[in-house]
NUBA-642604 format. One record per residue (C-alpha): y, z, x. Coordinates in nm, 3 decimals. Each point is the difference from the previous one (the first is absolute). Example, Ala and Ser with C-alpha at 12.3 -4.5 7.8 and 13.67 -1.06 7.14 Angstrom:
! NUBA-642604
{rovex {-0.450, 0.780, 1.230}}
{rovex {0.344, -0.066, 0.137}}
! end
This chain:
! NUBA-642604
{rovex {0.000, 0.000, 0.000}}
{rovex {0.236, 0.090, 0.285}}
{rovex {-0.051, -0.340, 0.165}}
{rovex {0.074, -0.192, -0.321}}
{rovex {0.318, 0.200, -0.067}}
{rovex {0.116, -0.058, 0.359}}
{rovex {-0.074, -0.372, -0.030}}
{rovex {0.198, -0.028, -0.325}}
{rovex {0.293, 0.192, 0.145}}
{rovex {0.003, -0.210, 0.317}}
{rovex {0.006, -0.314, -0.215}}
{rovex {0.300, 0.150, -0.180}}
{rovex {0.155, 0.069, 0.341}}
{rovex {-0.034, -0.370, 0.085}}
{rovex {0.186, -0.084, -0.319}}
{rovex {0.267, 0.253, 0.101}}
{rovex {0.032, -0.163, 0.344}}
{rovex {0.046, -0.338, -0.167}}
{rovex {0.261, 0.150, -0.231}}
{rovex {0.193, 0.175, 0.278}}
{rovex {-0.012, -0.271, 0.265}}
{rovex {0.055, -0.368, -0.079}}
{rovex {-0.202, -0.120, 0.301}}
{rovex {-0.324, 0.108, -0.169}}
{rovex {-0.121, -0.145, -0.329}}
{rovex {-0.301, 0.099, -0.212}}
{rovex {-0.102, -0.227, -0.287}}
{rovex {-0.153, 0.261, -0.234}}
{rovex {-0.169, 0.338, -0.017}}
{rovex {-0.337, -0.173, 0.038}}
{rovex {0.123, -0.165, 0.318}}
{rovex {0.126, 0.338, 0.119}}
{rovex {-0.346, 0.152, -0.061}}
{rovex {-0.166, -0.272, 0.205}}
{rovex {0.265, 0.025, 0.272}}
{rovex {-0.040, 0.378, 0.021}}
{rovex {-0.376, -0.044, 0.041}}
{rovex {0.044, -0.268, 0.268}}
{rovex {0.255, 0.215, 0.183}}
{rovex {-0.242, 0.290, -0.012}}
{rovex {-0.279, -0.214, 0.143}}
{rovex {0.220, -0.141, 0.275}}
{rovex {0.123, 0.346, 0.092}}
{rovex {-0.356, 0.131, 0.007}}
{rovex {-0.167, -0.285, 0.188}}
{rovex {0.257, -0.188, 0.209}}
{rovex {0.274, 0.254, 0.073}}
{rovex {-0.214, 0.235, 0.216}}
{rovex {-0.102, -0.294, 0.219}}
{rovex {0.364, -0.110, 0.040}}
{rovex {0.107, 0.355, 0.081}}
{rovex {-0.268, 0.023, 0.266}}
{rovex {0.084, -0.339, 0.152}}
{rovex {0.374, 0.073, 0.011}}
{rovex {-0.031, 0.360, 0.119}}
{rovex {0.190, -0.059, 0.328}}
{rovex {0.294, -0.157, -0.186}}
{rovex {-0.011, 0.275, -0.261}}
{rovex {0.013, 0.267, 0.269}}
{rovex {0.279, -0.181, 0.183}}
{rovex {0.210, -0.018, -0.318}}
{rovex {-0.083, 0.362, -0.091}}
{rovex {-0.185, -0.109, -0.313}}
{rovex {0.266, -0.232, -0.140}}
{rovex {-0.231, -0.300, 0.038}}
{rovex {-0.207, 0.146, -0.286}}
{rovex {0.279, -0.115, -0.232}}
{rovex {-0.061, -0.355, 0.124}}
{rovex {-0.374, 0.037, -0.069}}
{rovex {0.073, 0.126, -0.353}}
{rovex {0.230, -0.298, -0.056}}
{rovex {-0.270, -0.236, 0.124}}
{rovex {-0.250, 0.150, -0.246}}
{rovex {0.252, -0.040, -0.284}}
{rovex {0.080, -0.358, 0.105}}
{rovex {-0.371, -0.084, 0.035}}
{rovex {-0.072, 0.125, -0.351}}
{rovex {0.284, -0.215, -0.132}}
{rovex {-0.134, -0.306, 0.178}}
{rovex {-0.349, 0.056, -0.143}}
{rovex {0.115, 0.045, -0.360}}
{rovex {0.188, -0.220, -0.244}}
{rovex {0.146, 0.286, -0.205}}
{rovex {0.174, 0.171, 0.293}}
{rovex {0.279, -0.179, 0.186}}
{rovex {0.194, 0.117, 0.305}}
{rovex {0.288, -0.212, 0.129}}
{rovex {-0.042, 0.080, 0.369}}
{rovex {-0.085, 0.258, 0.262}}
{rovex {0.315, 0.205, -0.061}}
{rovex {-0.083, 0.012, -0.369}}
{rovex {-0.355, 0.104, 0.087}}
{rovex {0.134, 0.277, 0.223}}
{rovex {0.237, 0.138, -0.261}}
{rovex {-0.256, -0.044, -0.278}}
{rovex {-0.268, 0.178, 0.201}}
{rovex {0.238, 0.288, 0.074}}
{rovex {0.079, 0.047, -0.369}}
{rovex {-0.368, -0.039, -0.094}}
{rovex {-0.106, 0.252, 0.265}}
{rovex {0.260, 0.252, -0.118}}
{rovex {-0.128, -0.041, -0.356}}
{rovex {-0.357, 0.043, 0.127}}
{rovex {0.086, 0.329, 0.169}}
{rovex {0.160, 0.130, -0.320}}
{rovex {-0.295, -0.120, -0.211}}
{rovex {-0.253, 0.165, 0.232}}
{rovex {0.191, 0.330, -0.012}}
{rovex {0.019, -0.010, -0.379}}
{rovex {-0.367, -0.089, -0.039}}
{rovex {-0.106, 0.284, 0.229}}
{rovex {0.213, 0.240, -0.201}}
{rovex {-0.132, -0.120, -0.338}}
{rovex {-0.367, -0.022, 0.096}}
{rovex {0.008, 0.328, 0.191}}
{rovex {0.018, 0.186, -0.331}}
{rovex {-0.337, -0.136, -0.117}}
! end
């Protein structure tokens, strides 16, 4: 149940990103659901490999290169899907920052709500 609620809220967060920032566009809530799932898969499967491969650069930039990796994941999801559009790398960077901030808030709220059960 927790996973489904998180997925739905993250899809809503994608719609919020599209509403707040004009460089990101989401066609519908269904597209947002698919995009949230694809982003989750990319972050689970591809992101750890990229973090490992770019570890020297990440250490050199004191972790700031992780923002670039997040933007690449966001941009990759947009290139794989028809319902999610990102106008460029800068839009992917800003969109991923907003989406990540929403994800942190969603995770905190979910932990608080499901802790009571």
